[in-house]
C-alpha positions in Angstrom: -57.9 -7.7 7.8 -56.7 -10.4 5.3 -53.7 -12.6 5.7 -51.0 -12.3 3.1 -50.8 -15.4 0.9 -47.8 -17.6 0.8 -47.1 -16.5 -2.8 -46.9 -12.8 -1.9 -44.7 -13.6 1.1 -42.4 -15.5 -1.1 -42.2 -12.6 -3.6 -41.3 -10.2 -0.8 -38.6 -12.5 0.6 -37.2 -13.0 -2.9 -37.2 -9.2 -3.5 -35.5 -8.6 -0.2 -32.8 -11.2 -0.9 -32.2 -9.8 -4.4 -31.9 -6.3 -3.0 -29.4 -7.5 -0.3 -27.3 -9.3 -2.9 -27.2 -6.3 -5.2 -26.2 -4.1 -2.3 -23.3 -6.5 -1.4 -22.1 -6.6 -5.0 -22.2 -2.8 -5.4 -20.4 -2.3 -2.1 -17.7 -4.8 -3.1 -17.2 -3.2 -6.5 -17.1 0.3 -5.0 -14.4 -0.7 -2.5 -12.4 -2.3 -5.3 -12.6 0.7 -7.6 -12.3 3.5 -4.9 -9.7 2.1 -2.6 -9.3 4.0 0.7 -6.7 3.3 3.4 -7.3 3.3 7.1 -4.3 3.6 9.4 -4.4 0.7 11.9 -1.0 1.0 13.6 2.0 3.4 13.8 5.4 3.3 15.3 8.8 4.9 15.3 12.1 3.6 14.0 15.7 4.2 15.2 18.6 2.9 13.1 22.3 2.3 14.0 23.4 4.7 11.2 21.8 7.7 13.1 18.7 7.5 11.0 15.2 7.7 12.4 11.7 7.5 11.0 8.2 6.0 11.3 6.3 3.0 10.2 2.6 3.0 9.5 0.3 0.0 8.9 -2.8 0.5 6.8 -5.8 -1.6 5.8 -7.4 -0.9 2.5 -11.2 -0.7 2.1 -11.1 -4.0 0.3 -9.2 -5.7 3.1 -5.6 -5.7 1.7 -2.9 -4.8 4.2 -0.1 -2.3 3.4 3.0 -1.0 5.3 4.6 2.4 4.8 8.0 3.3 6.2 9.6 6.7 6.1 13.2 7.0 7.2 15.4 10.1 7.6 19.2 10.1 7.7 21.9 12.6 8.7 23.3 12.7 5.1 22.5 11.5 1.6 25.4 9.1 1.8 23.9 7.3 4.8 20.6 7.1 3.0 22.2 5.7 -0.1 24.0 3.1 2.0 20.7 2.0 3.6 19.0 2.0 0.2 21.6 -0.4 -1.2 21.3 -2.6 1.9 17.5 -2.9 1.5 17.9 -3.7 -2.2 20.6 -6.3 -1.4 17.9 -8.3 0.4 15.6 -8.4 -2.7 15.1 -11.5 -4.9 14.4 -9.6 -8.1 14.2 -6.0 -9.2 11.2 -5.3 -11.4 11.7 -1.7 -12.3 14.2 1.1 -11.6 13.9 4.8 -12.3 15.3 8.1 -11.3 13.5 10.5 -9.0 13.7 14.2 -9.8 13.1 17.2 -7.6 9.7 18.8 -7.5 10.7 21.1 -10.4 11.8 18.1 -12.5 15.2 19.5 -13.2 17.7 17.5 -11.2 17.9 13.9 -10.1 17.7 13.5 -6.3 17.3 9.8 -6.0 15.9 6.5 -7.3 12.7 4.5 -7.1 12.8 0.8 -7.3 10.1 -1.9 -7.4 11.4 -5.3 -6.2 10.3 -8.6 -4.9 11.5 -9.6 -1.4 11.4 -13.0 0.3 8.5 -13.6 2.7 8.6 -15.9 5.8 6.2 -18.3 4.1 8.4 -18.8 1.0 6.5 -16.5 -1.3 7.7 -13.2 -2.7 6.5 -9.8 -1.3 6.5 -6.8 -3.6 7.9 -3.5 -2.2 8.5 0.0 -3.6 11.7 1.6 -2.3 12.5 5.2 -3.0 15.6 7.2 -2.2 15.0 10.9 -2.1 18.2 12.8 -1.0 18.6 11.9 2.7 15.1 10.2 2.9 14.1 6.7 2.2 10.5 5.5 1.6 9.3 1.9 1.6 5.8 0.7 0.7 5.1 -3.0 0.9 1.9 -5.0 0.4 0.8 -8.3 -1.0 -0.7 -6.3 -3.9 1.3 -4.2 -6.4 -1.9 -2.4 -7.4 -2.4 -1.2 -3.8 1.2 0.0 -3.6 0.7 2.1 -6.7 -2.6 3.5 -5.5 -1.1 4.4 -2.1 1.9 6.0 -3.6 -0.2 8.1 -6.0 -2.4 9.3 -3.1 0.5 10.0 -0.6 3.5 10.8 -2.7 5.7 13.5 -1.1 8.7 13.5 -3.4 
């Protein structure tokens, strides 16, 4: 049995290193292109106005955190009041559009993208949607992730 030469060992180590690096790059690109969300926490919400709901925390496959809140109110008026209170805390409204029913015939609410103040002084993007007596909020550090999550989980 012959011993492998230093040159052949070096070639094998280099090939292994290159294969590992290619695998890391492909995995990174895959997770950036095909974002998946894993639920990491959940809780319930009770509000003074008689509203109730749930909050869900997600971690995207590329490491970005995202929060989703779903709130239900006894009436559309209570939901509208809560919607205006949430928007009152925003620094800047980026976009605003009407939400129509599933048939697309009548307007049932509004969808707003806004920037909210964060504890560290930066601004935090959030999508707030009013749909009849329901209020949805999706917040993250990434507008891209908000849009991806909304597209995958939109119920209005």
